[in-house]
N, C-alpha and C positions, 0 to 999 in steps of 0.2 A: 504494499500500500505506499501511497504518498506519505511524506511527513507534512506537518502544517506549512512548513516552509516553503514545500516545494510547491504546495498549492497557491499560497501568497504570490510566489514568483510567477505561476501561471497566469494568474488571474490579473496580476499587474500587467504582464506583458499584453494580456487580451484587452484590457482597458486602454493601454497605449494604442494598440492597432486600431481599435473602435474610434478612439478620438483623433488620430491621424486621418481616418478614412472621412470622419465628419468633417473635420476640417479641410480636407481636399474636395469634399462635396460640396460645401459650402462657398469655397473659392469658384468652383465651376458654376454654381447657380448665380454668385455676383457676376461673373461673366458673362452669362447668358443673358442675365438682366439688363446689363450696359448695353449687349448686342441688341437687344430688343428696343431700349431706349433709342440707339442711334439710329436704328431703322424707322421708327416712328417719327424722330425729328425728320429725317431725310423725306419721309414721306409726305409730313406736312408743309415741307418747304415746296416739294414738286407740286402739289395741288393748288 
């Protein structure tokens, strides 16, 4: 079986991975939002 310390290290690694994924997802969302706003701005200028 695992010792409690092994379990702590595993959950810590998992939390770190999840946090990194959330951060990269968030920056992707921000990029997409910026692109959308730019497209809307361009569309409004054209019409």
